[in-house]
VOGU-3710 file (C-alpha; in Angstrom, 3 decimals, decimal comma):
1> mlastynpll> -17,073/-54,690/54,271  -20,378/-52,853/54,135  -22,247/-53,250/50,856  -23,097/-49,910/49,131  -25,893/-48,940/46,726  -26,858/-45,773/44,730  -30,104/-43,872/44,231  -30,489/-43,833/40,414  -32,461/-40,569/40,402  -29,831/-38,742/42,420
11> vlssifisil> -27,070/-40,210/40,235  -28,767/-38,826/37,127  -29,297/-35,514/38,934  -25,594/-35,302/39,792  -24,593/-35,972/36,153  -27,068/-33,333/34,919  -25,691/-30,825/37,424  -22,155/-31,632/36,245  -23,091/-30,971/32,588  -25,027/-27,814/33,483
21> asytalgmvg> -22,150/-26,526/35,596  -19,722/-27,175/32,715  -22,016/-25,389/30,232  -22,344/-22,409/32,563  -18,598/-22,300/33,203  -17,827/-22,280/29,460  -20,165/-19,323/29,028  -18,699/-17,453/31,989  -15,214/-17,749/30,481  -16,335/-15,731/27,479
31> riaaaqgraa> -17,803/-13,022/29,673  -14,632/-12,739/31,773  -12,444/-12,533/28,671  -14,662/-9,828/27,135  -14,990/-7,704/30,293  -12,540/-5,032/31,403  -11,639/-3,305/34,666  -13,899/-3,905/37,657  -16,421/-5,747/35,504  -13,807/-8,431/34,777
41> ygwlaggaca> -13,185/-8,972/38,515  -16,922/-9,132/39,107  -17,407/-11,770/36,436  -14,390/-13,690/37,791  -15,831/-13,773/41,320  -19,321/-14,644/40,145  -18,028/-17,252/37,729  -15,865/-18,875/40,381  -18,841/-19,131/42,759  -21,189/-20,513/40,117
51> mgigiwamhf> -18,651/-22,983/38,753  -17,421/-24,040/42,194  -20,955/-24,535/43,547  -21,823/-26,537/40,451  -18,852/-28,886/40,754  -19,319/-29,215/44,505  -23,054/-29,838/44,111  -22,373/-32,591/41,582  -19,992/-34,195/44,093  -22,336/-33,751/47,046
61> vgmlafrlpi> -25,455/-34,989/45,254  -23,372/-37,968/44,125  -22,488/-38,631/47,748  -26,143/-38,284/48,770  -26,966/-40,868/46,087  -24,571/-43,234/47,937  -26,292/-45,654/50,341  -24,873/-47,841/53,150  -26,808/-50,171/55,455  -26,145/-47,666/58,267
71> plgydavita> -27,483/-44,110/58,821  -25,263/-41,342/57,389  -24,729/-37,672/58,152  -22,283/-34,945/57,089  -20,096/-32,661/59,128  -21,149/-29,073/58,263  -17,681/-27,508/58,712  -15,869/-30,074/56,574  -18,647/-29,909/53,960  -18,298/-26,120/53,833
81> lslliaiass> -14,514/-26,518/53,493  -14,974/-28,800/50,479  -17,200/-26,122/48,913  -14,531/-23,466/49,458  -11,945/-25,722/47,837  -14,244/-26,108/44,797  -14,739/-22,338/44,513  -10,990/-21,671/44,886  -10,165/-24,252/42,211  -12,732/-22,698/39,873
91> afalwiltyk> -11,331/-19,198/40,467  -7,862/-20,470/39,597  -9,133/-22,075/36,401  -10,991/-18,932/35,279  -7,954/-16,782/36,082  -5,789/-18,991/33,859  -8,234/-18,385/31,026  -7,969/-14,595/31,207  -4,598/-14,785/29,445  -4,551/-14,025/25,732
101> tlpwprllag> -2,600/-17,208/25,023  -2,589/-20,708/26,506  0,744/-22,391/25,751  1,161/-26,066/26,536  3,269/-25,547/29,705  0,623/-23,244/31,178  -2,147/-25,650/30,164  -0,407/-28,626/31,805  0,366/-26,669/34,988  -3,186/-25,402/35,181
111> allmgvgiis> -4,646/-28,872/34,604  -2,450/-30,278/37,359  -3,332/-27,615/39,926  -7,040/-27,622/39,117  -7,172/-31,440/39,113  -5,536/-31,518/42,535  -8,091/-28,986/43,755  -11,035/-31,080/42,507  -9,547/-34,246/44,062  -9,009/-32,349/47,326
121> mhytgmealr> -12,626/-31,159/47,244  -13,874/-34,708/46,641  -11,885/-36,490/49,322  -12,429/-33,640/51,806  -16,130/-34,086/51,190  -15,786/-37,807/51,872  -14,154/-36,993/55,227  -17,315/-35,070/56,160  -18,867/-38,531/56,961  -16,380/-38,881/59,880
131> mnpgiryvps> -16,500/-42,706/59,616  -15,204/-44,777/62,515  -13,109/-46,747/61,677  -11,912/-44,511/58,872  -12,531/-45,090/55,173  -10,011/-47,237/53,361  -9,262/-46,541/49,676  -8,173/-48,783/46,823  -4,891/-47,171/45,657  -5,368/-48,035/41,982
141> lvaasvaiai> -8,839/-46,471/41,870  -7,631/-43,409/43,765  -4,851/-43,015/41,218  -7,407/-43,413/38,438  -9,638/-40,720/39,946  -6,664/-38,375/40,223  -5,735/-39,008/36,580  -9,334/-38,441/35,499  -9,520/-35,179/37,504  -6,305/-33,831/35,967
151> gasgiglwma> -7,299/-34,996/32,493  -10,790/-33,525/32,830  -9,276/-30,250/34,042  -6,919/-30,123/31,050  -9,743/-30,862/28,621  -11,954/-28,297/30,299  -9,310/-25,559/30,201  -8,512/-26,226/26,526  -12,189/-26,250/25,487  -13,038/-23,166/27,514
161> fhlrgrslhs> -10,097/-21,219/26,045  -11,005/-22,032/22,446  -14,725/-21,404/22,950  -14,443/-18,155/24,877  -14,560/-15,941/21,813  -17,419/-17,784/20,102  -20,771/-16,117/19,584  -24,154/-17,315/20,720  -24,533/-19,089/17,398  -21,952/-21,716/18,552
171> gwlrlgaavi> -24,327/-22,986/21,280  -24,341/-26,564/20,007  -20,560/-26,698/20,028  -20,547/-25,383/23,572  -23,207/-27,897/24,646  -21,185/-30,761/23,204  -18,096/-29,604/25,065  -20,150/-29,318/28,300  -21,420/-32,890/27,957  -17,887/-34,218/27,490
181> lglaiagmhy> -16,532/-32,204/30,389  -19,506/-33,003/32,657  -19,225/-36,726/32,055  -15,470/-36,569/32,739  -16,050/-34,828/36,099  -18,820/-37,293/36,997  -16,526/-40,157/36,008  -13,850/-38,857/38,351  -16,360/-38,636/41,232  -17,782/-42,104/40,871
191> tgmaaaqfss> -14,314/-43,574/40,346  -13,308/-41,964/43,655  -16,462/-43,306/45,321  -15,683/-46,783/44,024  -12,244/-46,527/45,663  -13,846/-46,073/49,124  -14,271/-49,199/51,354  -16,249/-49,237/54,616  -15,419/-51,862/57,242  -18,173/-53,929/58,861
201> gsicgalgag> -19,400/-52,348/62,045  -18,416/-48,820/60,847  -20,253/-45,914/62,459  -20,871/-42,447/60,931  -19,464/-39,945/63,432  -21,287/-37,019/61,811  -24,694/-38,584/62,441  -26,718/-36,450/64,836  -24,255/-33,524/65,080  -23,952/-33,120/61,282
211> vdsrwlalvv> -26,408/-32,337/58,514  -29,283/-34,765/57,948  -29,118/-36,273/54,460  -32,858/-36,994/54,142  -33,782/-33,514/52,949  -30,298/-32,232/52,063  -30,348/-33,622/48,515  -33,430/-31,635/47,530  -32,071/-28,402/49,064  -28,687/-28,799/47,363
221> ivvtmavlgi> -30,248/-29,524/43,966  -32,684/-26,605/44,138  -30,092/-24,102/45,364  -27,483/-25,278/42,873  -29,925/-25,136/39,966  -30,958/-21,641/41,026  -27,333/-20,442/41,237  -26,384/-22,026/37,919  -29,577/-20,759/36,297  -28,937/-17,185/37,431
231> alvssvldar> -25,329/-17,389/36,281  -26,348/-18,900/32,924  -29,092/-16,330/32,274  -26,770/-13,483/33,277  -24,105/-14,822/30,941  -26,533/-15,189/28,027  -28,068/-11,761/28,563  -24,653/-10,164/28,855  -23,464/-11,977/25,733  -26,455/-10,709/23,793
241> lesrtaklag> -25,934/-7,228/25,131  -22,290/-7,419/24,131  -23,273/-8,739/20,693  -25,713/-5,890/20,166  -23,172/-3,419/21,481  -20,584/-4,866/19,118  -23,018/-4,580/16,211  -23,844/-1,023/17,186  -20,158/-0,231/17,457  -19,665/-1,825/14,038
251> fladangelr> -22,476/0,242/12,568  -21,011/3,380/14,142  -17,563/2,524/12,800  -19,023/1,961/9,329  -20,979/5,214/9,582  -17,879/7,114/10,694  -15,932/5,545/7,866  -18,643/6,545/5,413  -18,681/10,085/6,790  -14,905/10,295/6,485
261> hralhdsltn> -15,127/8,974/2,934  -17,824/11,478/1,993  -15,869/14,304/3,567  -12,854/13,459/1,417  -14,497/12,295/-1,828  -16,760/13,749/-4,469  -20,284/12,388/-4,001  -20,914/12,048/-7,749  -17,737/10,488/-9,159  -16,309/9,092/-5,894
271> lpnrvlladr> -13,008/10,736/-6,774  -10,985/12,608/-4,139  -12,352/16,104/-3,565  -10,597/19,409/-2,950  -9,855/18,550/0,716  -8,203/15,212/-0,038  -6,392/16,707/-3,037  -4,849/19,333/-0,747  -3,595/16,582/1,575  -2,178/14,496/-1,296
281> laqcihaada> -0,581/17,584/-2,824  1,040/18,454/0,506  2,437/14,910/0,705  3,825/15,157/-2,827  5,513/18,478/-2,033  7,008/17,068/1,183  8,285/13,930/-0,569  9,706/15,921/-3,479  11,509/18,288/-1,103  12,929/15,408/0,929
291> eegqfalmfm> 14,209/13,548/-2,144  14,956/16,615/-4,307  12,481/15,210/-6,811  9,587/16,612/-8,825  6,045/15,778/-9,910  3,426/17,075/-12,347  -0,010/18,555/-11,780  -2,622/18,732/-14,540  -5,658/21,008/-14,400  -8,393/19,726/-16,737
301> dldgfkavnd> -11,581/21,478/-17,782  -14,147/19,963/-20,142  -14,952/21,804/-23,364  -18,645/21,927/-24,227  -19,886/20,414/-20,982  -22,255/23,265/-20,123  -23,933/22,918/-23,509  -24,564/19,231/-22,841  -25,758/19,934/-19,309  -28,197/22,616/-20,424
311> ayghqagdal> -29,425/20,749/-23,507  -30,053/17,369/-21,887  -30,479/18,227/-18,218  -28,405/17,749/-15,103  -28,912/13,977/-15,000  -27,239/13,570/-18,382  -24,515/15,997/-17,281  -23,890/14,025/-14,091  -23,757/10,754/-16,035  -21,266/12,341/-18,413
321> lvevarrils> -19,016/13,445/-15,529  -19,083/9,933/-14,062  -18,092/8,445/-17,412  -15,330/11,025/-17,892  -13,957/10,150/-14,436  -14,031/6,453/-15,344  -12,125/7,077/-18,556  -9,482/9,159/-16,813  -8,994/6,480/-14,165  -8,454/3,898/-16,902
331> rvrpedtiar> -5,417/5,849/-18,172  -3,651/6,881/-14,972  -1,473/4,796/-12,671  -2,759/3,459/-9,330  -0,334/5,698/-7,434  -1,579/8,830/-9,215  -4,371/10,983/-7,769  -7,258/12,225/-9,896  -9,595/14,628/-8,067  -12,737/16,517/-9,020
341> lggdefvllt> -12,820/20,104/-7,797  -16,444/20,649/-8,770  -18,366/21,285/-11,952  -16,369/19,955/-14,903  -12,919/20,608/-13,394  -10,499/17,762/-12,632  -6,954/17,780/-11,254  -4,416/15,008/-11,773  -1,329/14,514/-9,605  1,257/12,232/-11,160
351> gllepkdvag> 4,771/11,304/-10,164  6,001/11,220/-13,766  9,358/12,987/-13,852  10,012/13,709/-17,514  7,973/16,376/-19,346  7,761/14,135/-22,403  6,101/11,419/-20,283  3,685/13,976/-18,846  2,902/15,191/-22,358  2,256/11,615/-23,457
361> laeslltiir> -0,206/11,125/-20,608  -1,948/14,392/-21,512  -2,256/13,272/-25,151  -3,750/9,988/-23,978  -6,333/11,804/-21,860  -7,261/14,140/-24,717  -7,781/11,160/-27,010  -9,945/9,115/-24,692  -12,147/12,026/-23,565  -12,971/13,258/-27,071
371> epfqlaghel> -14,316/9,826/-28,050  -18,164/9,868/-28,245  -20,191/9,077/-25,120  -23,371/7,021/-25,491  -25,606/8,294/-22,700  -29,378/8,593/-22,272  -29,950/7,488/-25,849  -27,757/10,284/-27,227  -24,277/10,471/-28,636  -22,533/13,197/-26,638
381> rvstsigivm> -19,187/14,732/-27,495  -16,924/16,805/-25,289  -13,210/17,479/-25,201  -10,886/18,793/-22,549  -8,324/21,531/-22,147  -5,336/20,729/-19,929  -2,898/23,011/-18,132  0,288/21,416/-16,765  2,739/22,553/-14,098  5,892/20,858/-12,823
391> yprdgasqrd> 6,986/21,089/-9,193  9,148/22,894/-8,105  9,793/24,708/-11,401  6,308/26,232/-11,747  5,393/26,985/-8,143  6,563/26,428/-4,581  3,165/26,162/-2,862  -0,170/24,475/-3,437  -1,797/27,803/-4,273  0,874/28,675/-6,831
401> lltnadaamy> 0,678/25,287/-8,498  -3,127/25,318/-8,835  -3,216/28,951/-9,963  -0,539/28,437/-12,612  -2,065/25,173/-13,817  -5,407/26,947/-14,163  -3,703/29,716/-16,149  -2,111/27,149/-18,462  -5,503/25,506/-18,913  -7,102/28,809/-19,930
411> hskslgqnty> -4,289/29,343/-22,401  -4,961/25,946/-23,954  -8,628/26,937/-24,349  -7,586/30,122/-26,121  -5,642/28,002/-28,611  -8,826/26,272/-29,716  -9,569/23,787/-26,911  -8,876/20,023/-26,937  -5,194/20,602/-26,289  -2,690/20,906/-23,457
421> cffqasmsan> -0,154/23,542/-22,456  2,757/23,597/-20,042  2,764/26,679/-17,852  4,825/29,714/-18,844  5,243/32,882/-16,845  3,390/34,974/-19,432  0,238/32,941/-18,868  -0,146/34,184/-15,329  -0,912/37,714/-16,488  -3,466/36,386/-18,984
431> aqqqlqllhd> -5,110/34,351/-16,235  -5,380/37,416/-14,043  -6,989/39,271/-16,924  -9,497/36,470/-17,360  -10,348/36,503/-13,669  -10,783/40,272/-13,759  -12,969/39,955/-16,842  -15,228/37,418/-15,113  -15,500/39,699/-12,096  -16,358/42,676/-14,289
441> lrmamerref> -18,961/40,606/-16,155  -20,769/39,825/-12,938  -20,755/43,484/-11,990  -21,890/44,511/-15,479  -25,290/42,894/-14,999  -25,776/44,611/-11,662  -24,621/48,006/-12,964  -26,630/47,727/-16,200  -23,575/48,281/-18,358  -24,865/46,188/-21,268
451> vlhyqakvda> -26,574/47,932/-24,172  -28,003/46,850/-27,514  -27,113/48,303/-30,865  -29,242/47,589/-33,917  -28,153/46,890/-37,494  -30,704/47,355/-40,257  -31,977/44,514/-42,397  -33,394/45,616/-45,772  -35,456/44,088/-48,525  -33,069/43,257/-51,371
461> hsgiitgaea> -35,388/44,454/-54,128  -37,045/47,547/-52,623  -34,315/48,654/-50,217  -36,916/49,203/-47,479  -35,800/48,502/-43,903  -37,773/45,466/-42,694  -36,237/45,208/-39,257  -32,994/44,996/-37,331  -30,633/42,566/-35,677  -29,965/43,262/-31,995
471> llrwhhpvrg> -26,225/43,218/-31,249  -24,857/43,238/-27,700  -22,306/45,801/-26,523  -20,687/46,396/-23,144  -19,952/49,893/-21,854  -17,032/48,984/-19,600  -16,222/51,717/-17,076  -12,475/51,483/-17,843  -12,097/49,781/-21,229  -14,894/51,660/-22,931
481> lvfpdefipa> -17,109/49,975/-25,535  -16,346/46,221/-25,535  -17,518/43,993/-28,406  -19,005/40,510/-27,888  -15,979/38,623/-29,247  -14,005/39,835/-26,225  -16,385/38,753/-23,463  -18,897/36,198/-24,816  -16,429/33,239/-24,532  -15,861/34,085/-20,842
491> aekngmivqi> -19,611/34,430/-20,284  -20,167/31,024/-21,871  -17,419/29,535/-19,727  -18,976/30,542/-16,416  -22,595/30,114/-17,537  -23,512/33,825/-17,363  -24,410/33,768/-21,063  -27,866/32,377/-20,251  -28,678/35,290/-17,944  -27,196/37,778/-20,413
501> gewvlgeacr> -29,105/36,171/-23,282  -32,393/36,493/-21,421  -31,677/40,196/-20,848  -30,894/40,696/-24,555  -34,153/38,988/-25,553  -36,221/41,066/-23,134  -34,525/44,370/-24,028  -34,846/43,788/-27,795  -38,559/43,025/-27,489  -39,073/46,062/-25,262
511> qlciwhekgh> -37,367/48,293/-27,799  -39,381/46,794/-30,673  -42,592/47,675/-28,831  -41,409/51,295/-28,640  -40,849/51,336/-32,411  -44,285/49,856/-32,964  -45,797/52,563/-30,763  -43,989/55,143/-32,916  -45,849/53,846/-35,965  -43,390/51,271/-37,348
521> rdksvavnls> -45,622/48,265/-36,702  -44,282/46,275/-39,649  -40,731/46,140/-38,287  -39,198/43,043/-36,680  -36,168/42,319/-34,559  -33,710/39,401/-34,668  -31,918/38,092/-31,595  -28,980/35,660/-31,585  -29,107/32,611/-29,327  -25,832/31,236/-27,922
531> glqfghtglv> -25,243/27,521/-27,793  -25,806/27,387/-24,047  -28,947/29,501/-24,262  -30,344/27,413/-27,105  -29,880/24,216/-25,101  -31,228/25,643/-21,843  -34,328/23,834/-20,634  -36,159/27,079/-19,825  -35,662/28,720/-23,234  -39,156/28,203/-24,662
541> qavcdvlqrn> -40,872/29,408/-21,499  -38,559/32,435/-21,301  -39,466/33,403/-24,893  -43,183/33,029/-24,179  -42,883/35,139/-21,024  -41,089/37,943/-22,891  -43,677/38,013/-25,684  -46,524/38,086/-23,186  -44,883/40,726/-20,986  -44,416/43,050/-23,965
551> nldprhltle> -47,713/42,135/-25,646  -45,734/41,444/-28,807  -46,899/39,537/-31,878  -44,544/36,515/-32,154  -44,138/36,911/-35,934  -42,157/40,122/-35,348  -39,444/38,224/-33,408  -36,739/36,189/-35,163  -34,404/33,943/-33,188  -31,081/33,209/-34,901
561> vtetvamrda> -29,240/29,950/-34,231  -25,889/29,205/-35,843  -25,667/26,238/-38,145  -23,024/24,642/-35,903  -25,249/24,845/-32,807  -28,308/23,586/-34,682  -26,433/20,574/-36,044  -24,611/19,675/-32,815  -27,465/17,322/-31,990  -29,910/17,542/-34,874
571> dasililqql> -32,672/15,484/-33,234  -32,664/17,622/-30,085  -32,439/20,822/-32,163  -35,469/19,846/-34,221  -37,466/19,322/-31,033  -36,432/22,698/-29,551  -36,947/24,604/-32,788  -40,352/23,032/-33,267  -41,405/24,191/-29,798  -40,199/27,710/-30,613
581> ndtgiriaid> -41,916/27,613/-33,998  -45,173/26,625/-32,304  -45,129/29,937/-30,434  -45,339/31,764/-33,774  -41,842/33,271/-33,835  -39,518/33,022/-36,839  -36,373/30,881/-36,887  -33,196/31,760/-38,791  -30,152/29,518/-39,347  -27,187/31,874/-38,962
591> dfgtgyssll> -23,693/31,592/-40,520  -24,992/29,051/-43,006  -22,298/27,336/-45,048  -19,640/27,427/-42,322  -20,789/24,260/-40,552  -21,412/20,670/-41,545  -25,100/20,367/-42,216  -26,895/17,191/-43,139  -29,499/17,882/-45,827  -31,593/15,083/-44,332
601> ylkrlpahel> -31,859/17,060/-41,075  -31,858/20,500/-42,690  -35,097/19,839/-44,524  -36,704/18,819/-41,217  -35,674/21,967/-39,334  -38,702/24,242/-38,776  -36,750/27,316/-39,968  -37,865/30,347/-41,952  -34,572/31,923/-42,994  -31,014/31,018/-43,993
611> kidrgfvrel> -28,348/33,636/-43,366  -25,314/33,490/-45,645  -22,135/34,050/-43,678  -20,252/37,277/-44,417  -17,170/35,234/-45,339  -18,833/34,199/-48,617  -19,994/37,769/-49,391  -16,673/39,582/-48,818  -15,099/38,716/-52,194  -18,245/38,973/-54,289
621> phstedaaiv> -18,678/39,401/-57,148  -14,995/38,798/-57,987  -14,572/35,317/-56,469  -16,089/32,598/-58,645  -15,855/30,065/-55,809  -17,799/32,292/-53,392  -20,291/33,132/-56,133  -20,883/29,427/-56,727  -21,372/28,770/-53,031  -23,792/31,683/-52,619
631> sailalghtl> -25,753/30,573/-55,673  -26,000/27,036/-54,265  -27,174/28,294/-50,865  -29,810/30,494/-52,523  -31,041/27,608/-54,640  -31,149/25,281/-51,643  -32,954/27,811/-49,460  -35,610/28,633/-52,033  -36,124/24,945/-52,748  -36,860/24,458/-49,049
641> nlkvvaegve> -39,168/27,524/-49,094  -36,791/29,520/-46,896  -35,993/33,215/-47,133  -32,288/33,861/-47,691  -30,484/36,753/-45,996  -26,922/37,826/-46,868  -24,731/39,397/-44,169  -21,705/41,628/-44,544  -22,858/43,611/-47,605  -20,524/46,605/-47,854
651> tvaqqqfltg> -20,493/47,598/-51,525  -23,057/48,403/-54,197  -21,516/45,702/-56,383  -22,174/43,086/-53,724  -25,746/44,394/-53,345  -26,420/44,201/-57,075  -24,873/40,757/-57,417  -26,844/39,277/-54,524  -30,083/40,898/-55,666  -29,521/39,499/-59,107
661> lgcdslqgyl> -29,091/35,988/-57,723  -32,453/36,328/-55,961  -31,384/37,062/-52,376  -34,409/38,132/-50,283  -32,823/40,393/-47,631  -29,498/42,135/-47,137  -27,587/43,288/-44,094  -24,266/45,119/-43,776  -22,376/48,379/-43,430  -23,733/49,511/-46,798
671> fgrpmppdqf> -27,111/50,025/-45,086  -25,798/51,232/-41,775  -23,504/50,193/-38,976  -24,906/48,901/-35,668  -26,289/51,922/-33,818  -28,098/52,823/-30,576  -31,907/52,465/-30,578  -32,664/56,191/-30,759  -30,415/56,622/-33,774  -31,985/53,613/-35,457
681> lemltps> -35,441/55,143/-34,871  -34,293/58,297/-36,624  -33,185/56,127/-39,516  -36,673/54,613/-39,706  -38,333/58,037/-39,691  -37,743/59,965/-42,958  -36,976/63,650/-42,435
//
């Protein structure tokens, strides 16, 4: 037998090529699995070529590393055939791995077929030597090489399948698998080479007509490395592109999800908005119709929210709405829907079936919302009015349900707020009246239907008219003269009271200037401030602008604020009143005695007058209780260096009694009813 040797450098090169080919093949599997359509076939063809050339090159370089004491050559046709076998085996292996699953029967069948292909490639390559006499093989070693080939194929298929979905960050795991697989393939090759025996006197038939092995090793190594390198770089670049595309797709999916969420949810409270509420309401109606069931809808509107919003700014108002939403969510069931329609309006959909259960939930919401809110360093208080409808009793459509619930809510407000009402048919007409009133109010400003009437204020001791209180009236085109009690609550509800209040202030000052020009320069005018107007952030500037526009001395203007409004948030009121006082105008606390004043805060208020409410004057001098209250108010006011004005004086007896107690000014029907400005001017001018 001829003695054989190996070139160590070429042996190491063949092992390196085997590992590199395995690493490349593992990467190509991922690309094939991720691709679709024609791209998948392209990656399959390219992967099969790269993998097949790599395995074949490992085998061929290993054969070139083999040395015999005779010259060797290789038949080009048989060598090319062995390469085709390697590529075909690789294509089969990659095709197996395109399946979504790899059960054990498929894995075993694939390992067997691929192992046979690799063995066929190896022993076909050995035949390319065309030895004469032919090569003899040791059966046990041949069997071992076959077992190694099948085992290596099975290991390779299993590793490739489980690594195909891994990201680039699993490179070390992939490298480890490539080393194991590469060494297994190299082990199969050199086991097969060890099985080959060459008889003494053997001649290589491919010598001369075949391929010369002296330069073939370098060409094979360079070409193989180039092919594997291109395949590896392409795989890596494609993987990164896919990763970035996947990230971009993820970002787009997140962005679309966020857009969908924003389109269906309120941006402030994150509650469902009107659009999502309509969808949920439609589902409830459909389910109730299908099961002959029912559900409840609650329309909630906060009481006093606009005052908070105007007094403390929109940030405090927004924070309050968020906290209200949180409190409501804490009391409703997960399957219920609470939505914000905008502003301070909320709608609750609940599947509660019994009215008593719905009423219990409404009571719970009233209780939790009227508890104080600690926000922005202030204690804020609001309540809510709730209107309730039951489907299908109170409406067959979404529009009917919302309209009737809104009507029930308005009815609950008319009962004093902080309560709930179930819808009744009579409420619908009232709701329509309210809507018409709001519409007419908006038109009233444009059509200049508002007018001011003036009621005289006289000195209690001399009886001389010192000024007048401006009182708002509405000349409605259909209803005639409308008094404030009928439309001011609606104006406060929709926020128009601020605009109306600014008009009243400007018109009263304009009229006062006319009286001054007529020679009555000692007269003054008093204007009432609503709660919303008093808390509005632009109040002080609006007052300054009016005084400047009319060139009016501030001391001739008195702003009246009710005791209840002034004491709603005493610290904030003191700040606002001080700013108004700094302009030089006079401040009066109206309806004194009807609220809940703190003497600690009252003495700090920069006020000039206290106005005794007409309710304490009506029964004078016959009621000892009212007389005691009036006497106490007069004593308190004078102690605080405040002028005291009594309203509602209608009789001479009341005038004499109040004057005797030391009242400074009087106002009431005894001295004249509210009258138009021209008539009041005639009253000022003696005939």
